[in-house]
C-alpha positions in Angstrom: 67.2 121.1 49.9 64.3 120.6 51.0 62.2 117.3 49.1 60.6 119.5 46.4 63.3 120.6 44.9 65.3 117.3 45.1 62.3 115.8 42.9 62.5 117.9 40.8 66.5 117.0 40.2 65.2 113.4 39.2 63.1 113.6 37.3 65.7 115.8 35.2 68.3 113.4 35.9 65.6 110.2 34.4 65.1 112.8 31.9 69.0 113.0 31.1 70.0 109.7 31.7 67.3 108.2 29.1 67.8 110.8 26.3 70.9 108.8 25.8 69.7 106.5 24.4 67.0 108.7 22.4 70.4 111.2 20.9 71.4 107.6 20.1 68.6 107.0 17.1 69.3 110.6 15.8 72.5 110.6 15.9 71.4 107.7 13.3 70.5 109.5 10.5 71.6 112.6 11.4 75.5 114.6 11.5 76.6 115.7 14.9 77.0 119.1 14.4 73.4 119.2 12.4 72.1 117.2 15.4 73.0 120.1 17.9 72.7 123.1 15.6 69.1 121.7 15.3 68.5 120.9 18.7 69.3 124.8 19.6 66.9 126.0 16.8 64.1 124.6 18.7 65.3 125.7 23.0 64.6 128.4 21.0 62.2 129.5 18.4 59.0 130.2 18.0 60.2 130.4 22.4 61.8 133.3 21.6 58.6 135.1 20.4 56.7 134.7 23.8 59.2 134.8 26.0 60.5 137.8 27.7 64.3 138.8 27.3 65.9 137.9 30.8 67.7 140.2 32.8 71.1 138.7 32.4 74.3 140.6 30.7 74.2 139.3 26.9 77.8 138.3 27.2 76.6 136.2 30.0 74.0 134.3 27.7 76.4 134.5 25.0 79.1 132.5 27.1 76.2 129.8 28.7 75.3 129.0 25.0 78.5 128.3 23.7 79.8 127.0 26.1 76.7 124.1 26.5 75.8 123.7 23.2 79.2 123.4 21.0 81.5 122.6 24.2 79.2 120.0 25.4 77.0 118.9 23.4 78.4 119.7 19.6 81.1 117.4 21.7 79.2 115.2 23.3 77.0 114.2 20.3 80.5 113.9 17.7 81.6 111.2 20.0 78.8 109.3 20.5 78.6 109.0 16.3 81.1 106.4 16.3 82.9 106.4 19.6 81.2 105.6 23.0 78.2 103.8 23.5 75.1 105.6 24.8 75.3 103.6 28.4 79.1 104.8 28.3 78.6 108.3 27.9 76.1 108.7 29.9 78.3 107.7 33.6 81.5 109.8 31.6 79.9 113.1 31.5 79.2 112.6 35.4 83.0 113.6 35.9 81.4 117.5 35.1 80.7 117.2 38.6 83.7 116.9 39.3 84.8 120.3 37.4 82.1 121.7 39.0 82.9 121.1 42.0 86.8 122.6 41.5 86.0 125.7 39.7 83.3 127.0 42.4 85.9 126.0 44.8 88.9 127.6 43.5 86.6 130.8 42.5 83.3 131.0 43.4 85.7 129.6 46.8 82.6 126.8 47.9 84.6 124.8 50.9 85.1 121.4 50.0 83.6 118.9 53.0 85.5 116.3 54.6 82.7 113.4 52.9 83.0 115.3 50.4 85.8 114.6 49.5 85.5 111.1 49.9 82.1 110.4 47.5 84.0 112.1 44.7 87.2 109.8 45.7 85.2 106.8 45.6 82.9 108.4 42.2 86.8 108.9 40.2 86.9 105.5 41.0 84.7 104.0 39.0 85.5 106.3 36.1 89.1 105.1 36.4 88.2 101.3 36.5 86.4 102.6 32.7 90.2 104.1 31.4 91.0 100.3 31.8 89.2 98.9 30.3 88.8 100.7 26.7 86.4 98.5 24.5 84.3 99.1 21.8 82.2 100.2 23.9 84.1 103.3 24.5 87.2 104.6 22.5 90.5 106.6 23.7 89.2 109.3 21.4 85.4 108.6 22.6 86.7 109.7 26.2 88.3 112.5 26.1 85.9 113.6 23.4 82.8 113.1 26.3 85.8 114.4 29.6 86.2 117.7 27.0 82.5 118.1 27.3 82.1 117.2 30.4 84.0 120.0 31.1 82.3 122.8 29.6 79.4 121.6 30.8 80.4 122.0 34.6 81.9 126.0 32.9 78.4 126.2 32.1 77.3 125.4 35.3 79.4 128.2 37.1 77.4 131.0 34.1 75.0 129.8 35.9 75.6 130.4 39.3 77.2 134.1 38.7 73.5 134.8 37.8 71.6 134.8 41.1 68.2 134.7 40.8 66.6 134.7 37.7 63.4 133.2 35.2 65.8 130.3 33.8 62.9 129.0 31.2 64.4 132.7 30.1 66.8 132.6 30.6 67.6 128.8 28.5 65.3 130.2 25.0 67.6 133.3 25.0 71.0 131.2 25.6 70.1 128.9 22.8 70.4 131.4 19.9 74.1 131.8 20.4 74.5 128.0 20.3 73.3 128.6 16.8 76.0 130.7 15.0 79.1 128.2 15.2 77.2 124.6 15.9 76.2 126.0 12.3 79.4 127.4 11.1 80.7 123.7 12.4 77.9 122.2 10.9 78.9 123.6 7.1 82.5 123.3 7.6 83.6 119.6 8.7 80.0 117.9 7.7 79.1 120.1 4.0 75.8 121.7 3.1 75.5 118.4 0.7 75.2 116.0 3.6 73.8 118.1 5.7 70.5 118.9 2.8 70.5 115.1 2.6 70.4 113.8 6.4 66.7 116.7 6.7 65.5 115.4 3.2 65.7 111.7 4.1 65.6 112.0 8.4 62.6 109.9 9.4 59.6 110.8 11.8 61.8 109.3 14.8 64.6 111.3 13.9 62.6 114.2 13.9 60.9 113.5 17.3 64.6 112.5 18.9 65.6 116.4 17.3 62.2 118.0 20.2 62.7 116.3 22.6 66.4 117.4 22.7 65.0 120.3 22.8 61.7 120.8 24.7 62.8 118.0 27.5 66.1 117.3 27.7 67.3 121.4 26.8 64.4 123.8 28.2 62.3 121.8 31.2 66.3 119.7 31.4 68.1 122.9 32.0 65.9 125.4 32.3 64.5 123.4 36.4 68.8 121.7 36.5 69.7 125.7 36.3 67.3 127.8 38.6 68.3 124.3 41.4 71.9 125.8 41.4 71.1 129.8 41.8 69.1 128.5 44.8 71.9 125.4 46.5 75.7 125.0 46.3 77.2 123.2 43.4 78.4 120.4 45.7 74.4 120.3 46.3 73.3 119.8 43.2 75.0 118.4 40.8 76.1 114.7 42.7 72.5 114.7 42.0 73.0 114.4 38.2 75.6 110.9 38.8 72.5 109.3 38.8 71.8 109.4 35.2 74.2 106.5 34.0 71.9 104.5 36.4 69.3 106.3 33.5 71.0 106.1 31.2 73.0 102.6 31.0 69.6 101.0 32.3 68.0 102.4 29.1 71.2 102.3 27.1 71.2 97.9 27.8 67.0 97.4 27.5 66.9 99.7 24.4 69.5 99.0 22.1 71.4 95.3 23.9 74.1 97.4 25.0 75.9 94.8 26.9 76.7 95.2 30.9 80.2 93.4 31.9 81.1 93.3 35.2 83.5 96.5 35.1 81.3 98.7 33.5 79.0 97.3 37.1 81.4 98.4 39.5 82.4 101.0 37.6 78.9 102.4 38.2 78.5 101.2 42.0 81.1 103.2 42.5 80.6 106.6 40.7 77.1 106.2 42.3 79.1 105.0 46.2 80.0 108.0 45.4 76.7 110.6 45.7 75.4 108.2 48.0 78.0 109.3 50.8 77.3 112.6 49.3 74.1 113.2 49.1 73.3 111.3 52.3 75.7 112.0 55.0 74.4 115.4 55.8 71.0 114.1 56.8 72.4 110.6 58.7 74.5 113.1 60.4 70.9 115.1 61.0 69.3 112.0 62.2 72.2 110.8 64.7 72.4 114.2 66.5 67.8 114.5 67.2 68.4 111.1 69.0 68.9 110.3 72.9 72.5 110.1 74.1 
């Protein structure tokens, strides 16, 4: 992957990592499914009026919108309401890397190289450390919900891989429309019209800024760029870069929210980041070694 594409990916993971703190601020004033609904409302409007529909089948736009909206963010926001801290959520959701690569191997016949297997094993060990240290910052329900969210994120990645070269900003705007009806239905059913109206009436400026940032920074910029990269590079090359999200997520949560970082959390993060280093850096090091004179 060229340097310019790598820098774009790093910009996205910075936005995604620090965004977990922004999500926490938003959930302090709004129930999770309403919050997710508004996120995708503002991802689609008013941009839908100015952006042409991408040359993508309606079924794939709908599949992506539902997988990302309900599957990933609906479950993630639900977990973050009470059952997982922002820093831990930013780390656990990166299990999408394993799901993305696994689904790519099974469905797209991409080949797993030995160094990718080593890196993924290290990162999986880091997630196992989290599973053995459930505490107030992460419950079993929170862990299960975020793992499910990660699977749906990976499934959405596979939909993107099947699209080929399309304008990803246009795709994000139009696919966001399909996330709105099921999220709104879940909000009406589980949270109720009265709670929804009360939350919107009493939401602070900070909560609304959080909603708008979900739409503009995290969804349109983040996923637009990420999906653009996925259409141009193998999933096994792009997806592991998302493992940097916990660095920004845990750091931002510790600085902004005072989330504790005991040894087991740092150890788990170190294992995950070591896996990323193996996956990303080994091909570059191998190329350098091969260019050295005998």
